[in-house]
C-alpha angles and dihedrals in degrees: 000000000000121000111258121232118246112278120259123213123229133167116249092239092052090048092050092050091049102031097136091055093041091053092047091051092051095043100041102032100031088234109155113215121211108210113215137189117195088354091300120119112247105168142344125234112211136169120269090244091056092047093048092049089049090053092048091047091051091049090052092050093048091050091052091050092059 
């Protein structure tokens, strides 16, 4: 697994207006983006590779807990 870049915060409205660029940044640079509304985190946009790794990690942890 590659080390993820530090998350960047962006307002939901700004992300919506620049979605193509935001997706490219996440996908190509591995730069997670924390989407905020009124300076409060609402969601995180991450690459597919990061998401798949997180799912695999969670499955491993759950199997160890059994």
